[in-house]
C-alpha positions as a Markdown table, in Angstrom:
| # | Residue | x | y | z |
|---|---|---|---|---|
| 1 | Met | 28.8 | -9.4 | -4.7 |
| 2 | Val | 25.6 | -10.5 | -2.9 |
| 3 | Leu | 25.0 | -12.0 | 0.4 |
| 4 | Thr | 22.1 | -14.2 | 1.4 |
| 5 | Ala | 20.4 | -13.8 | 4.7 |
| 6 | Arg | 20.4 | -16.9 | 6.8 |
| 7 | Val | 17.0 | -16.6 | 8.3 |
| 8 | Thr | 14.8 | -15.3 | 5.5 |
| 9 | Gly | 16.8 | -16.4 | 2.4 |
| 10 | Arg | 16.4 | -12.9 | 0.9 |
| 11 | Val | 19.2 | -11.5 | -1.2 |
| 12 | Ile | 20.9 | -8.5 | 0.4 |
| 13 | Pro | 23.4 | -6.3 | -1.6 |
| 14 | His | 26.8 | -6.1 | 0.0 |
| 15 | Met | 27.7 | -2.6 | 1.0 |
| 16 | Ser | 31.2 | -1.4 | 2.0 |
| 17 | Thr | 31.7 | -0.2 | 5.6 |
| 18 | Thr | 32.5 | 3.3 | 4.4 |
| 19 | Thr | 29.1 | 3.5 | 2.5 |
| 20 | Ile | 27.3 | 2.3 | 5.6 |
| 21 | Asp | 29.1 | 4.8 | 7.8 |
| 22 | Lys | 28.1 | 7.7 | 5.5 |
| 23 | Leu | 24.5 | 6.5 | 5.3 |
| 24 | Ile | 24.4 | 6.3 | 9.1 |
| 25 | Trp | 25.3 | 9.9 | 9.6 |
| 26 | Val | 23.0 | 11.1 | 6.8 |
| 27 | Leu | 20.0 | 9.3 | 8.3 |
| 28 | Ile | 20.7 | 10.3 | 11.9 |
| 29 | Tyr | 21.3 | 14.0 | 11.2 |
| 30 | Gly | 18.7 | 14.2 | 8.5 |
| 31 | Gly | 16.1 | 12.7 | 10.8 |
| 32 | Leu | 17.0 | 14.9 | 13.7 |
| 33 | Leu | 16.8 | 18.0 | 11.4 |
| 34 | Ala | 13.3 | 16.9 | 10.3 |
| 35 | Val | 12.3 | 16.5 | 13.9 |
| 36 | Cys | 13.5 | 20.0 | 14.7 |
| 37 | Leu | 11.8 | 21.4 | 11.7 |
| 38 | Gly | 8.6 | 19.6 | 12.7 |
| 39 | Val | 8.7 | 21.2 | 16.1 |
| 40 | Phe | 8.8 | 24.7 | 14.6 |
| 41 | Val | 6.2 | 23.9 | 11.8 |
| 42 | Lys | 3.9 | 22.4 | 14.4 |
| 43 | Arg | 3.1 | 25.9 | 15.7 |
| 44 | Ser | 1.4 | 27.0 | 12.5 |
| 45 | Asp | 0.3 | 23.6 | 11.0 |
| 46 | Asp | -0.3 | 20.9 | 13.5 |
| 47 | Gly | -0.7 | 18.0 | 11.0 |
| 48 | Leu | 2.4 | 18.8 | 9.0 |
| 49 | Gly | 4.4 | 19.4 | 12.1 |
| 50 | Trp | 3.5 | 15.9 | 13.5 |
| 51 | Met | 4.2 | 14.3 | 10.2 |
| 52 | Leu | 7.7 | 15.8 | 10.1 |
| 53 | Ile | 8.3 | 14.8 | 13.7 |
| 54 | Val | 7.2 | 11.2 | 13.2 |
| 55 | Leu | 9.0 | 10.7 | 9.9 |
| 56 | Gly | 12.2 | 12.4 | 11.2 |
| 57 | Gly | 12.1 | 10.1 | 14.2 |
| 58 | Val | 11.7 | 7.0 | 12.0 |
| 59 | Val | 14.6 | 8.1 | 9.8 |
| 60 | Ala | 16.8 | 8.8 | 12.8 |
| 61 | Ala | 15.9 | 5.4 | 14.3 |
| 62 | Ala | 16.8 | 3.7 | 11.0 |
| 63 | Gly | 20.2 | 5.4 | 11.3 |
| 64 | Ala | 20.6 | 4.1 | 14.8 |
| 65 | Ala | 19.6 | 0.6 | 13.7 |
| 66 | Leu | 22.4 | 0.9 | 11.0 |
| 67 | Val | 24.9 | 1.6 | 13.8 |
| 68 | Trp | 24.0 | -1.8 | 15.2 |
| 69 | Val | 24.2 | -3.4 | 11.8 |
| 70 | Arg | 27.6 | -1.8 | 11.2 |
| 71 | Ser | 28.9 | -3.1 | 14.6 |
| 72 | Arg | 28.1 | -6.6 | 13.5 |
| 73 | Met | 29.9 | -6.3 | 10.1 |
| 74 | Ala | 33.4 | -7.6 | 9.7 |
| 75 | Glu | 36.2 | -5.1 | 9.4 |
| 76 | Pro | 37.5 | -4.8 | 5.8 |
| 77 | Val | 40.9 | -6.5 | 5.3 |
| 78 | Ala | 43.5 | -4.1 | 3.9 |
| 79 | Gln | 45.0 | -5.6 | 0.9 |
| 80 | Glu | 48.7 | -5.0 | 0.3 |
| 81 | Lys | 49.7 | -3.8 | -3.2 |
| 82 | Glu | 52.1 | -6.0 | -5.0 |
| 83 | Pro | 55.5 | -4.4 | -5.9 |
| 84 | Arg | 56.1 | -3.9 | -9.6 |
């Protein structure tokens, strides 16, 4: 199933809410872990440390943006199983 964005007309793949939820937490925690790692690496290698801090911040911000996207998604409708 594919959705078309109203503004740009681009084709966006439809993802389930559980997939989005998992992706949110992986991005947020992974980004924050990279930021923490960057702080410690910065003591010995300034360039690499800043790169980890910036990239980790961008990844965590992407996860936060997905929280907003998820809040705008419709809740999945539970389908009842037909009796046999």
